[in-house]
C-alpha positions in Angstrom: 62.1 -18.8 64.8 61.0 -19.9 61.4 58.9 -18.6 58.4 57.8 -22.2 57.8 54.2 -23.1 58.9 53.7 -26.6 60.3 52.0 -28.9 57.9 49.1 -29.8 60.2 48.3 -26.1 60.4 48.8 -25.5 56.7 46.3 -28.3 56.0 43.6 -26.2 57.8 44.3 -22.9 56.2 42.7 -21.1 53.2 43.2 -17.8 51.5 41.0 -15.2 53.3 40.5 -13.4 50.0 39.4 -16.2 47.7 39.3 -19.4 49.7 42.1 -20.9 47.7 44.8 -23.4 48.9 48.0 -21.9 50.4 51.6 -23.1 50.0 55.0 -22.1 51.1 57.0 -19.4 49.2 60.5 -18.6 50.3 59.5 -16.3 53.2 55.7 -16.3 52.9 52.5 -18.3 52.2 51.2 -17.9 48.7 47.7 -18.6 47.4 47.7 -20.9 44.4 44.4 -19.4 43.2 44.7 -15.6 43.4 48.5 -15.3 43.8 48.3 -13.3 47.0 51.3 -13.6 49.3 51.0 -13.5 53.1 53.7 -12.8 55.7 54.8 -15.5 58.2 56.2 -14.2 61.5 58.1 -16.8 63.3 55.8 -19.6 62.1 52.6 -17.5 62.6 50.9 -16.8 59.3 49.3 -13.4 59.0 46.3 -13.9 56.9 44.4 -10.6 56.6 41.5 -10.1 54.1 41.5 -7.5 51.4 40.4 -4.0 52.6 41.1 -4.6 56.3 40.3 -1.4 58.3 43.7 0.0 59.2 42.3 2.4 61.9 40.4 -0.5 63.5 43.6 -2.6 63.4 45.6 0.2 65.0 43.0 0.6 67.8 43.1 -3.1 68.5 46.9 -3.0 68.6 46.7 -0.4 71.3 44.3 -2.6 73.3 46.6 -5.6 72.7 49.6 -3.7 74.1 47.6 -2.9 77.2 46.6 -6.6 77.6 50.2 -7.7 77.2 51.9 -5.1 79.3 49.4 -3.7 81.9 47.1 -6.0 83.8 43.5 -4.6 83.8 42.5 -2.9 87.1 39.3 -4.3 88.6 36.7 -2.3 90.5 37.6 -4.3 93.6 38.9 -7.7 94.6 35.5 -9.3 94.2 35.2 -8.1 90.6 38.7 -9.4 89.7 37.8 -12.8 91.3 34.6 -12.9 89.3 36.5 -12.4 86.0 38.8 -15.3 86.9 35.8 -17.5 87.8 34.0 -16.7 84.6 37.0 -17.9 82.6 37.2 -21.1 84.7 33.4 -21.6 84.3 33.7 -21.3 80.5 36.7 -23.6 80.0 35.4 -26.2 82.4 32.2 -26.4 80.4 34.1 -26.7 77.1 36.4 -29.5 78.4 33.5 -31.5 79.7 31.9 -31.6 76.3 34.6 -31.5 73.7 36.4 -34.8 74.5 39.8 -35.7 73.0 41.3 -36.0 69.5 39.4 -33.1 68.1 40.5 -30.2 66.0 39.5 -26.9 67.7 39.7 -23.2 66.7 40.1 -20.7 69.6 38.8 -17.6 67.8 39.8 -14.3 69.4 42.1 -15.9 71.9 43.8 -12.8 73.2 46.2 -13.7 76.0 43.8 -16.0 77.8 45.6 -19.3 78.5 42.6 -21.3 79.5 42.6 -23.2 76.2 46.1 -24.7 76.7 44.8 -27.6 78.7 42.7 -28.6 75.8 45.8 -28.7 73.6 47.2 -31.6 75.5 44.7 -34.0 74.0 43.4 -32.1 70.9 44.7 -30.0 68.0 44.0 -26.4 69.0 44.6 -23.4 66.8 44.9 -20.0 68.5 43.5 -17.3 66.3 43.6 -13.5 66.9 43.7 -10.3 65.0 46.9 -9.3 66.9 50.1 -11.1 66.1 51.9 -9.8 69.2 49.3 -11.6 71.4 49.9 -14.8 69.6 53.7 -14.4 70.0 53.2 -14.0 73.7 51.1 -17.2 73.8 53.8 -19.0 71.7 56.9 -17.7 73.6 55.5 -17.6 77.1 53.0 -20.4 77.2 53.9 -22.9 74.4 51.0 -22.4 72.1 52.1 -24.4 69.1 49.6 -23.5 66.3 48.8 -19.8 65.9 47.2 -17.8 63.1 46.6 -14.0 62.8 43.6 -12.8 60.8 40.1 -11.2 60.9 37.1 -12.9 62.5 34.7 -11.9 59.7 36.9 -13.6 57.1 38.4 -16.6 58.8 41.3 -18.0 56.8 40.4 -21.7 57.2 39.2 -24.4 54.9 35.5 -25.4 54.9 34.6 -28.0 57.6 38.1 -27.9 59.1 37.1 -28.0 62.8 35.2 -30.1 65.2 34.7 -27.2 67.6 35.0 -23.4 67.9 35.7 -21.6 71.1 35.0 -17.8 71.1 35.1 -15.8 74.2 34.7 -12.0 74.7 35.2 -11.3 71.0 32.1 -10.4 69.0 31.3 -7.2 70.9 34.4 -5.9 69.1 32.5 -6.5 65.8 28.8 -5.9 66.6 27.9 -4.8 63.1 29.4 -7.9 61.5 27.7 -10.7 63.4 26.0 -12.2 60.3 29.3 -12.5 58.5 31.0 -13.9 61.7 28.4 -16.5 62.3 28.4 -17.5 58.7 32.2 -18.0 59.0 31.8 -20.1 62.1 29.3 -22.3 60.3 31.5 -22.6 57.2 34.6 -23.8 59.0 32.8 -26.3 61.3 32.2 -29.9 60.3 28.6 -31.2 60.5 27.7 -31.7 64.2 30.6 -29.5 65.1 30.1 -27.5 68.3 30.3 -23.7 68.9 31.0 -22.4 72.4 30.3 -18.7 72.2 30.6 -16.3 75.2 30.3 -12.5 75.0 29.4 -9.4 77.0 25.6 -9.4 77.3 23.4 -6.4 76.4 20.7 -8.0 78.6 23.0 -8.3 81.7 21.1 -7.7 84.9 23.2 -4.6 85.9 23.7 -3.2 82.4 20.6 -3.7 80.3 19.3 -0.2 81.2 22.3 1.2 79.4 22.9 -1.2 76.5 19.2 -1.9 75.7 17.3 1.2 76.8 19.7 3.9 75.7 20.4 4.8 72.0 23.7 3.2 71.0 25.4 6.6 70.3 24.4 8.0 73.6 25.6 4.9 75.4 28.9 5.2 73.6 29.3 8.9 74.4 28.5 8.4 78.1 30.8 5.4 78.3 33.6 7.3 76.7 33.1 10.3 78.9 33.1 8.1 82.0 36.4 6.4 81.1 38.0 9.7 80.2 37.0 11.1 83.6 38.4 8.1 85.3 41.5 8.1 83.1 41.0 4.5 82.5 43.8 2.5 80.8 41.2 0.1 79.4 38.9 2.6 77.7 36.7 0.6 75.2 37.0 1.4 71.5 34.1 3.4 70.1 32.9 0.5 67.9 32.6 -1.9 70.8 29.1 -2.7 72.0 27.6 -5.5 74.1 25.7 -8.1 72.0 22.2 -9.3 72.5 21.9 -12.9 73.7 18.4 -13.4 72.1 19.5 -11.9 68.8 22.7 -13.9 68.7 20.7 -17.1 69.2 18.3 -16.2 66.5 21.1 -15.3 64.1 22.9 -18.6 64.8 19.8 -20.5 64.0 19.5 -18.7 60.7 23.3 -19.4 60.0 23.1 -23.1 60.0 23.2 -24.0 63.7 20.8 -26.3 65.6 20.2 -27.0 69.3 21.1 -23.4 70.1 21.0 -23.1 73.8 22.0 -20.5 76.4 24.0 -21.9 79.3 23.4 -20.9 83.0 26.3 -19.0 84.5 27.2 -18.3 88.1 29.9 -15.7 88.1 29.1 -12.1 87.4 32.2 -9.9 86.5 32.6 -6.2 86.4 30.6 -5.2 89.5 31.1 -4.5 93.1 29.8 -5.9 96.4 26.3 -4.6 96.0 26.0 -5.8 92.4 27.2 -9.3 93.3 24.7 -9.4 96.2 21.8 -8.4 93.9 22.9 -11.0 91.3 23.2 -13.6 94.0 19.6 -13.1 95.0 18.2 -12.8 91.4 20.2 -15.7 90.1 18.1 -18.2 92.1 16.0 -18.0 88.9 17.6 -20.1 86.1 16.4 -17.6 83.5 18.5 -14.9 85.1 21.6 -17.2 85.0 21.0 -18.0 81.3 20.0 -14.7 79.9 20.9 -11.9 82.3 24.5 -12.5 83.4 27.2 -10.0 82.6 28.2 -12.6 80.0 26.0 -15.0 78.0 27.2 -18.3 76.9 25.7 -20.2 73.9 26.2 -23.8 73.1 25.2 -24.6 69.5 25.6 -27.5 67.0 26.4 -27.2 63.3 23.6 -28.8 61.3 
């Protein structure tokens, strides 16, 4: 492994603290503007902003270890299948619209390998808070361009990308959506496309919790439920489903046009009865667009 960052990746990077240009030191990347040095782990630059929340980072590290070492248990076989179908649905939609020869950022990639098919005909940068997850993608699946950093302070140059993929991330940062969407707009070129998917506060089988309960009560009940079940995948206390309608409004205010919710068929995280109910209700396109377990937004940078 090497501490050298590939030139085509270096050309996309910027200091997350001041936005300055980065260049190679002996074992690091250094900012030419503010002088900050950043670690490089086996070719993966670790570009964290100033004042990163260490407790938050530690919590995400725990979740990352679970994702890497212990497959998530599903409520039943149908639920597990729906999770897989939701990933297929997302990446099929992206591939149909992104074309070839593009520069793409996969923000909050985790250990999902669905983006790798895109990398055959495009330049795809895998980005995540957790360096161990990026190392797994690099060593186990051949992901070539990988960057560790924080989503609210993306360490990329202005207008560096033709498209952004972001799936199941922003509910980890529900109080920083304005900064996140502003970062997305900044690093996209004009007419660049955002493919955003996240857990939906207006989901057909969950809105009564995430929209009708106070957030603190929802969090306390959720935590108590997972403790009682001794869940390995207990959500962090700061996680909260995001609102499809508010996300669309915020994106429109952040420099995006043609903001559209995409109808979805799969409904993860439920059992037989829930799937049956969604199957009946999803005959209405509005339900498929706005009341799935996930929402998916397609938006164009103005």
